C-alpha positions in Angstrom: -23.6 -35.1 57.3 -20.6 -33.6 55.3 -18.5 -35.9 57.2 -20.6 -38.7 56.2 -20.6 -37.9 52.8 -16.8 -37.6 52.4 -16.8 -41.2 53.8 -19.3 -42.2 51.3 -16.8 -40.3 48.6 -14.9 -43.3 48.9 -17.5 -45.8 47.4 -17.7 -46.0 43.7 -20.5 -43.9 42.3 -22.6 -46.5 41.2 -22.8 -47.9 44.8 -22.7 -44.6 46.6 -26.6 -43.7 46.4 -27.5 -47.3 47.4 -24.9 -47.4 50.3 -26.1 -43.8 51.4 -29.6 -45.5 51.8 -28.9 -49.1 53.0 -26.8 -48.1 55.8 -29.1 -46.1 58.0 -32.1 -48.2 57.0 -29.7 -51.6 58.3 -28.8 -49.7 61.5 -32.5 -48.5 61.9 -33.8 -52.3 61.6 -30.6 -53.3 64.0 -32.1 -51.2 66.5 -35.6 -52.5 66.3 -35.4 -54.7 69.1 -34.5 -51.8 71.4 -36.4 -48.7 70.0 -38.9 -50.5 68.0 -40.3 -48.6 65.1 -39.0 -45.5 66.1 -35.3 -46.8 64.8 -36.6 -48.0 61.8 -38.5 -44.5 61.0 -35.2 -42.6 62.2 -33.0 -44.8 59.8 -35.4 -44.3 57.1 -35.8 -40.3 57.6 -31.5 -40.5 57.5 -31.3 -42.2 54.4 -33.7 -40.0 52.4 -31.9 -37.1 53.7 -28.3 -38.4 52.9 -29.5 -39.4 49.3 -31.0 -36.1 49.0 -27.5 -34.6 50.4 -25.4 -36.3 47.8 -27.8 -35.2 45.2 -27.7 -31.6 46.0 -23.9 -32.1 46.1 -23.7 -33.7 42.9 -25.8 -31.1 41.2 -23.8 -28.2 42.6 -20.6 -30.0 41.3 -22.4 -30.5 37.6 -23.4 -26.8 37.7 -19.7 -25.7 38.9 -18.4 -27.6 36.2 -20.6 -26.1 33.6 -19.9 -22.6 34.5 -16.3 -23.1 34.5 -16.7 -24.6 30.9 -18.8 -21.3 30.1 -16.2 -19.4 31.7 -13.3 -21.1 29.7 -15.4 -20.8 26.5 -16.5 -17.2 26.3 -14.5 -15.3 29.2 -11.1 -16.5 29.9 -9.6 -19.4 27.9 -6.8 -19.7 30.5 -9.5 -20.6 33.3 -9.0 -24.0 34.5 -10.9 -25.9 37.0 -9.9 -26.6 40.4 -9.3 -30.5 40.8 -11.3 -31.7 44.1 -13.8 -34.3 45.3 -14.0 -37.8 44.7 -12.1 -39.6 42.3 -14.4 -40.0 39.7 -15.0 -36.0 40.0 -11.3 -35.7 39.5 -11.2 -37.5 36.7 -14.2 -35.4 35.1 -12.3 -32.2 36.0 -9.1 -33.4 34.6 -11.5 -34.3 31.3 -12.8 -30.8 31.3 -9.3 -29.1 31.8 -7.4 -31.2 29.0 -10.5 -30.4 26.8 -10.2 -26.6 28.0 -6.7 -26.9 26.5 -7.4 -28.5 23.1 -10.2 -25.7 22.9 -7.6 -22.7 23.7 -5.0 -24.1 21.2 -7.4 -24.5 18.3 -9.0 -21.0 19.0 -5.4 -19.3 19.3 -4.8 -21.1 16.2 -7.8 -19.8 14.3 -7.3 -16.1 15.8 -3.9 -16.2 14.5 -5.1 -17.5 11.1 -8.2 -14.9 11.1 -5.5 -11.9 12.0 -2.8 -13.0 9.4 -5.6 -13.3 6.6 -6.9 -9.8 7.9 -3.3 -8.3 7.9 -3.2 -9.9 3.9 -6.3 -8.4 2.9 -5.9 -4.9 5.0 -2.2 -4.5 3.3 -2.5 -5.8 -0.5 -2.9 -3.3 -2.8 -5.4 -5.0 -4.6 -9.0 -4.1 -3.9 -11.5 -6.9 -2.9 -15.2 -6.7 -2.8 -18.1 -9.2 -1.8 -21.7 -8.8 -3.1 -24.7 -11.1 -2.7 -27.4 -11.4 -5.5 -29.4 -8.9 -4.0 -26.6 -6.4 -4.6 -25.7 -5.8 -0.6 -22.0 -5.4 0.0 -20.7 -7.8 2.6 -16.9 -6.9 2.6 -14.8 -4.2 1.3 -11.0 -4.3 2.1 -9.0 -1.0 2.7 -7.5 -1.0 -0.8 -10.9 -1.2 -2.7 -12.3 1.7 -0.4 -9.2 3.9 -1.2 -9.9 3.4 -5.0 -13.4 4.0 -5.2 -13.6 6.8 -2.2 -16.1 5.1 0.4 -15.8 3.6 3.8 -16.3 0.2 5.1 -16.3 -1.3 8.4 -16.3 -5.0 9.2 -18.4 -6.4 10.5 -21.1 -4.2 9.0 -24.2 -4.5 11.4 -26.7 -3.1 8.6 -25.2 -4.1 4.9 -25.6 -1.4 2.4 -26.3 -2.1 -1.3 -23.3 -1.7 -3.3 -24.7 1.0 -5.6 -24.9 3.3 -2.8 -21.4 3.5 -2.2 -20.0 2.4 -5.7 -21.8 4.3 -8.6 -20.0 2.7 -11.2 -22.0 0.9 -14.2 -19.2 -1.7 -14.9 -18.7 -2.7 -11.3 -22.1 -3.5 -10.8 -23.2 -5.0 -13.6 -20.3 -7.4 -13.5 -21.1 -8.3 -9.9 -24.7 -8.9 -10.6 -23.6 -11.2 -13.9 -21.6 -13.4 -11.5 -23.9 -13.4 -8.5 -27.0 -13.9 -10.4 -25.9 -15.9 -13.7 -23.0 -17.7 -12.0 -20.5 -16.2 -14.8 -17.0 -15.2 -14.4 -16.4 -11.4 -15.9 -13.6 -9.0 -16.8 -13.7 -5.6 -17.3 -11.5 -2.4 -18.0 -12.6 0.8 -16.3 -11.8 4.1 -16.7 -12.6 6.6 -14.1 -13.0 10.0 -15.8 -13.6 12.1 -12.5 -10.4 10.6 -10.7 -8.5 9.9 -14.1 -7.8 6.1 -12.7 -8.0 3.1 -14.8 -8.8 -0.1 -13.2 -9.2 -3.8 -14.3 -11.8 -5.8 -12.4 -12.3 -9.7 -12.2 -15.5 -11.1 -11.2 -16.5 -14.6 -10.4 -19.2 -16.4 -8.4 -18.9 -17.7 -4.6 -20.7 -20.5 -2.8 -23.7 -19.3 -1.4 -23.7 -18.5 2.4 -25.5 -20.3 5.0 -28.9 -19.1 3.9 -28.4 -19.8 0.2 -28.1 -16.6 -0.8 -25.6 -16.8 -3.8 -22.3 -14.2 -4.1 -19.5 -12.7 -6.1 -15.7 -11.7 -5.2 -14.8 -8.9 -7.5 -10.7 -8.2 -7.5 -10.0 -5.1 -8.7 -6.3 -3.7 -9.7 -5.3 -0.1 -10.1 -3.4 -0.1 -13.4 -3.2 3.7 -13.8 0.3 4.0 -13.2 1.2 1.5 -15.9 -1.3 3.1 -18.1 0.5 6.4 -17.7 3.7 4.8 -18.2 2.2 3.3 -21.3 1.2 6.6 -22.5 4.4 8.1 -21.7 6.1 5.7 -23.6 4.3 5.7 -26.7 4.6 9.9 -26.5 8.3 9.4 -25.8 8.7 7.1 -29.0 6.4 9.5 -30.8 8.7 12.4 -30.0 12.1 10.3 -30.6 10.9 9.6 -33.6 10.1 13.0 -35.0 13.4 14.1 -33.7 15.3 11.4 -35.0 13.4 11.8 -38.3 14.6 15.1 -38.8 18.3 14.8 -38.5 18.5 11.3 -40.4 16.3 13.0 -43.2 19.0 15.9 -43.5 22.1 13.5 -43.4 20.3 11.5 -46.1 19.4 14.8 -48.1 23.0 15.9 -48.1 24.4 12.4 -48.4 22.5 12.1 -51.9 23.1 15.3 -53.0 27.0 14.9 -52.3 26.5 11.6 -54.1 24.8 12.8 -57.5 27.0 16.0 -57.7 30.5 15.4 -57.0 31.5 18.9 -58.8 30.3 21.1 -56.1 32.0 23.8 -54.8 33.9 23.4 -51.4 32.0 25.7 -49.4 28.7 23.9 -50.7 30.3 20.7 -49.6 31.1 22.2 -46.4 27.6 23.3 -45.7 26.5 19.8 -46.3 29.0 18.4 -44.4 28.1 20.4 -41.5 24.4 19.3 -41.9 25.6 16.0 -41.5 27.7 16.8 -38.5 24.5 18.6 -36.8 22.3 15.9 -37.3 24.7 13.1 -35.9 25.3 15.3 -32.9 21.6 15.6 -32.3 21.1 12.0 -32.4 24.2 11.1 -30.3 23.0 14.0 -27.6 19.7 12.0 -27.5 21.4 8.4 -27.5 23.8 9.6 -24.7 20.8 11.2 -22.7 19.0 7.7 -22.5 22.3 6.1 -21.5 22.7 8.5 -18.9 19.6 8.0 -17.3 19.9 4.0 -17.6 23.1 4.4 -15.7 22.1 6.7 -12.9 18.7 4.4 -12.5 20.7 1.4 -12.3 23.2 2.8 -9.7 26.1 2.0 -12.2 26.7 5.8 -13.4 30.5 6.4 -11.8 30.5 9.4 -9.4 33.7 11.4 -8.8 33.0 13.4 -5.3 34.9 16.3 -4.5 34.4 19.4 -2.3 33.4 22.1 -4.1 32.3 25.6 -3.3 28.6 26.1 -3.5 28.7 29.5 -5.5 30.9 28.5 -8.2 28.1 25.8 -9.3 25.9 29.0 -10.1 28.5 30.6 -11.9 29.3 27.6 -14.0 25.7 27.3 -15.0 25.2 30.6 -15.5 28.0 30.5 -18.1 26.8 27.6 -19.7 23.2 28.4 -20.0 23.2 32.3 -19.2 23.4 33.3 -23.0 20.8 31.0 -23.9 18.6 32.9 -21.6 19.4 36.1 -23.0 18.9 35.3 -26.6 15.5 34.0 -25.7 14.3 37.5 -23.9 14.4 36.2 -20.7 15.4 38.2 -17.3 17.6 36.0 -15.4 18.6 37.3 -11.9 20.9 35.5 -9.4 21.0 35.6 -5.8 24.1 34.1 -3.8 24.3 34.1 0.1 27.8 35.0 1.5 29.7 32.6 3.3 28.4 29.4 1.9 30.2 26.3 2.6 31.7 23.7 0.5 29.5 20.9 -0.7 30.8 17.3 -1.7 29.6 16.6 -4.8 30.1 15.2 -8.7 30.4 18.8 -10.2 29.9 17.7 -13.8 26.9 15.9 -12.8 25.4 18.5 -10.6 26.3 21.3 -13.1 23.8 19.0 -15.2 21.3 18.5 -12.6 20.7 22.6 -12.0 21.5 23.5 -15.6 18.4 21.1 -16.4 16.3 23.2 -13.9 17.5 26.3 -15.8 16.6 25.4 -19.3 13.3 23.8 -18.0 12.4 27.3 -16.6 13.6 29.0 -19.9 11.3 26.5 -22.0 8.3 27.1 -20.1 8.5 30.5 -19.5 7.4 33.1 -22.2 9.6 35.5 -23.7 10.3 38.7 -21.5 9.5 36.5 -18.1 11.7 36.5 -15.1 13.9 33.6 -13.8 15.4 33.9 -10.7 18.5 31.6 -9.7 19.6 31.4 -6.1 21.8 29.6 -3.7 21.5 29.7 -0.2 22.2 28.0 3.4 19.3 26.5 5.3 20.2 24.9 8.5 22.4 21.7 7.5 21.6 22.1 3.9 22.5 24.2 0.9 19.8 24.9 -1.1 19.5 25.8 -5.0 16.4 27.4 -6.5 15.1 28.1 -10.0 11.8 30.3 -9.9 10.4 31.3 -13.1 7.3 33.6 -14.1 5.7 31.1 -16.5 2.8 29.4 -17.0 3.1 27.0 -14.1 1.9 23.2 -14.0 -1.7 21.6 -13.5 -1.9 20.2 -9.9 -2.7 16.7 -11.3 0.8 16.7 -13.1 2.7 17.6 -10.1 3.4 14.1 -8.9 4.6 12.9 -12.2 6.7 15.6 -13.6 10.0 13.6 -12.4 8.9 10.5 -14.1 11.0 9.3 -17.3 9.4 10.4 -20.5 6.8 12.8 -18.7 6.4 16.0 -20.7 3.9 18.7 -19.4 1.3 19.7 -21.6 1.8 23.4 -20.8 4.5 25.3 -22.5 5.0 28.8 -24.0 8.1 28.3 -25.9 10.2 25.6 -27.4 8.6 22.2 -26.8 11.3 20.2 -28.1 13.2 17.4 -25.5 12.4 13.8 -24.5 10.7 14.3 -21.3 14.2 13.0 -19.7 15.9 16.1 -18.1 14.0 16.4 -14.7 14.1 12.2 -14.5 18.0 13.2 -14.7 17.9 15.5 -12.4 16.1 13.8 -9.7 18.3 10.7 -10.1 21.7 13.0 -9.7 20.3 14.9 -6.9 19.3 11.6 -5.0 22.6 10.2 -5.6 24.4 12.9 -3.5 21.7 12.2 -0.7 19.7 15.4 -1.8 16.2 16.2 -2.4 14.7 17.8 -5.2 11.2 19.3 -4.9 8.7 21.7 -7.1 5.9 24.0 -6.1 3.7 25.5 -8.8 0.7 27.9 -9.3 -1.1 27.6 -12.6 -0.7 31.0 -14.3 1.8 32.5 -11.8 4.8 30.0 -12.3 6.9 27.4 -10.7 9.9 26.6 -8.2 12.3 23.9 -8.1 14.7 23.6 -5.3 17.6 21.2 -4.7 18.7 20.7 -1.2 22.1 19.0 -0.5 23.4 18.2 2.8 26.6 19.6 4.3 29.2 17.5 4.9 
């Protein structure tokens, strides 16, 4: 029977079943004169069996083809059907394989686009929420989870209400307004527990397949911008105050000299000294701002020279030690033996380390102790300034090296513009070093500068 079917494979499909049925019948009738009705009956039986076998064979072919298509779609996209059988079956199999290749290309492109979009949504710092009109959270990217402090898995088998994860009235109200009323909403939100400032933009989305209306919420974290704005305003206020005092002194001295031209020489000299002091204070402020700008832009000239690490402490103490004595601080120094030379711009590094010492004196009450130390730690020379002041609040530690930032804790002189530590950080970094701070409120702070040994 298989041999007969293979012979019939060469006959076109539309004639194959008729030929398979007619051929045994013709042979049976041709033998009627010899075998009688037995030959006709045998021919009929062979015709029926042949047609059934061909049908079963064709059914198995379609089942195998369907199985291959399912496997290609859901299990192995690279799976291809083996080309065999009669010509029309080979054409079908070739068409299925070409369709599978087209599907694989389309699905691969779709997967690439999906992964690309997921990467963007996962990496951007902008928070994104998608919520339906029933308040159910459909999507949340990692950025918004970090901002608002909750977890969300994609895909979520059991959607949860937004209010369960985000208990912030302004966000819930904006989502409800956009999803139910179809309105675009903008809000500024301040999170008092984390001191974060958020800006949210909510707008409606097209309904999903079931007709449920949705809204997308885009949340930007404006905390750094807000803090910078506050720091800038504080700086302007402090700078204005600091400039107003010398300007007023200069103006008063000039007015007095203009009004009374017959003042004794010693009085005139006193007024001129006041004018000079005021001018120097304003010059110091302008120079400090210009120096910081040059350091941050990388345009500040650096003159590197091999310098003994211990000499740096001696120079700083000569410049600032008397100030500590006058302010009733107990300053002690510790210098390790056999310190190596370091490659530094000495005036700049003296200024950087000196700023740390001045900062310690400013935030340490009279009678407090300050420890100034220099030692070697592996491939680094370490300078540290430890004080017994009031310490720094933990939430302030990440910001104390920012320009214009001033700590809210102080026991002594609070003059200054919040630029000293920022200048120190920039000077240390152009020497490929690091500056760190550790602090405990009520116990004091330790600033540490690490410079690489050349």
